[in-house]
N, C-alpha and C positions, 0 to 999 in steps of 0.2 A: 065676613071679616077677613077668616083667613088667617095666616100665617103663625107664628110664634108668639105665647104671650111675654116667653121669656129668654134667655142665651146667659148659660156660662160658657167662659174662653180661658185654655190656659195655653202657654206657650214654652216650651220648657226646653234648656239645650244639656250638656254633658254635665254642667257645671249644678244646674240649678234652674229654678221658674222666672222665667225672663218677665213673662206677665200671668197675669192672674184678674179678673175682674167677672161681672155681671151686671144684668141690664132687666128690670120690669120688674115682674111678678110671674109666680110658681101658679098661683090659683087664681084665676079669672073675680069668682065670686067673693074670696074670701078676702082677695088682695093683700095675703101673704107674698113679703119682699123675698122675692129671690138670693140666695147666698150661692158662696162658692162650694158650699159640702151640701147643693142637691141634690137630688137622685134621679134620674128620671127615664124614660124608655129610650134607644137608639133602633131605627127600624132602617132597610135599606142600604146600612152600609157596607155593604159585602165590597161592593166597587171601589168603595173611597182605601178601603183597610188593604185589599190588596195589590190596588195601586200603589199605594207608600211602601208596603212589604217590599215590593218588584222593585222601586227605587233604590231602597235601604240596601238591596241586595246586589241592583245594579251599581251602587257608588262605590 
């Protein structure tokens, strides 16, 4: 099977939120709905965060 049971996304600018959304479920067994306030672990994001920080510094 693989993949993620659900996703939460947010896009912001200097003024505020441009987009906030969620899809699917946060628990496959109980079918609990994902929300914009769902909390979950992030793994292997160091390269993405470092890249974004370097691009921001370059800008």
